[in-house]
C-alpha positions as CSV (number, residue, x, y, z in Angstrom):
1,M,87.7,132.9,130.7
2,L,87.7,136.5,131.8
3,H,84.7,137.8,133.6
4,F,84.1,141.3,134.7
5,R,81.8,141.5,137.8
6,G,79.4,144.1,138.8
7,S,76.2,145.7,137.5
8,P,75.6,145.5,133.8
9,A,76.3,148.6,131.6
10,E,72.9,149.8,130.3
11,L,72.5,151.7,127.1
12,Y,69.6,154.1,127.5
13,Q,69.8,155.8,124.1
14,V,72.8,155.8,121.8
15,S,73.5,156.2,118.1
16,W,77.0,154.8,118.3
17,L,78.0,151.6,120.1
18,E,81.7,150.9,120.6
19,V,82.8,148.7,123.5
20,T,86.5,147.8,123.3
21,G,89.0,145.8,125.4
22,I,92.6,144.5,125.4
23,V,93.8,141.2,126.9
24,D,97.6,140.7,127.3
25,E,99.5,137.5,127.5
26,T,97.7,135.5,124.8
27,S,99.4,133.2,122.4
28,P,99.5,133.5,118.6
29,N,99.6,129.7,118.5
30,K,96.1,129.4,120.0
31,A,92.6,130.2,118.8
32,Y,90.2,132.3,121.0
33,E,86.5,133.0,121.3
34,V,85.6,136.6,122.3
35,G,82.1,137.5,123.3
36,F,79.6,139.4,125.3
37,R,76.8,138.4,127.6
38,L,73.8,140.7,126.9
39,S,70.1,141.2,127.6
40,F,67.4,143.6,126.5
41,N,65.0,145.7,128.6
42,P,61.3,145.2,127.8
43,D,61.3,148.6,126.1
44,A,64.5,148.0,124.0
45,F,64.4,149.7,120.6
46,G,66.5,150.1,117.4
47,W,68.0,146.6,117.5
48,G,67.5,143.9,114.9
49,K,67.3,146.1,111.8
50,Y,71.0,146.8,111.6
51,P,73.7,144.2,112.4
52,I,76.3,144.6,115.1
53,Y,79.9,143.4,114.8
54,I,82.4,141.7,117.0
55,L,86.0,142.4,115.8
56,V,89.0,140.7,117.3
57,K,92.7,141.0,116.3
58,R,96.2,140.2,117.5
59,G,98.3,143.3,118.3
60,K,97.5,146.8,117.1
61,Q,98.5,146.2,113.6
62,G,96.8,142.8,113.2
63,K,94.1,142.0,110.7
64,P,90.7,141.9,112.4
65,A,88.4,138.9,112.3
66,S,84.9,140.1,112.0
67,T,81.6,138.5,113.0
68,K,78.3,140.0,111.9
69,I,75.4,139.5,114.2
70,T,71.7,140.4,113.8
71,M,70.1,140.6,117.2
72,N,66.5,139.9,118.1
73,P,65.2,142.6,120.5
74,N,62.4,140.3,121.6
75,H,64.9,137.9,123.1
76,K,64.0,137.2,126.7
77,G,66.7,136.8,129.4
78,E,70.5,136.9,129.1
79,F,72.2,135.6,126.0
80,E,75.8,135.4,124.6
81,I,77.1,136.6,121.2
82,S,80.7,135.8,120.1
83,G,83.3,135.8,117.4
84,K,86.4,133.7,116.9
85,L,90.1,134.4,116.1
86,D,92.0,131.4,114.6
87,K,95.6,130.5,115.4
88,S,98.0,132.8,113.6
89,K,99.2,131.4,110.3
90,E,102.0,133.9,110.0
91,K,105.4,133.7,111.5
92,S,105.9,136.0,114.5
93,G,107.0,139.5,113.6
94,D,108.6,142.3,115.5
95,S,105.4,143.6,117.1
96,S,105.9,144.2,120.8
97,D,102.1,143.6,121.4
98,E,101.6,140.5,119.3
99,G,100.6,138.7,122.6
100,S,97.8,141.2,123.1
101,L,94.2,140.5,121.9
102,Y,92.2,143.6,120.9
103,F,88.5,143.2,120.7
104,G,85.3,145.1,120.4
105,L,81.5,145.2,119.9
106,Y,80.4,147.8,117.4
107,E,77.3,149.3,115.7
108,V,78.7,152.7,114.5
109,W,77.6,152.7,110.8
110,S,73.8,153.1,110.8
111,G,73.6,156.3,112.9
112,K,70.2,155.2,114.1
113,W,69.1,155.6,117.7
114,K,68.9,152.5,119.8
115,G,68.5,151.7,123.5
116,G,67.5,149.2,126.2
117,L,70.6,146.9,125.8
118,K,72.4,145.7,128.9
119,I,76.0,144.5,128.6
120,H,76.6,142.1,131.6
121,H,80.2,141.1,130.8
122,A,82.8,140.4,128.1
123,F,84.6,137.1,127.9
124,I,87.6,135.5,126.2
125,R,87.9,131.7,125.9
126,E,90.8,129.7,124.7
127,L,89.7,127.2,122.1
């Protein structure tokens, strides 16, 4: 599991949420869980009406696996959301970055203002 240490990133007021990352040296023969540890401030707003998505794929040209999540802004304390990427069913290609896992957390489609979300860390777990 990867864990980034430090203070959480806090979203005060945004209309576009896009958090992305890349992890190298993963195996196409293994499945992975990708997620984020989050919490809400007491005055959080704009969450729950529109879904957020976790996208994860192998290599830049890979087909993304998508997980749709509706969050409850009244949730107390820290919580995790996650998506999964299954083992590759295709034979390895020529991609030089097929061992890289690209992932992200997104809410870019509604255009609505939201705030009060804290992102404590992202994680990758081999399944």
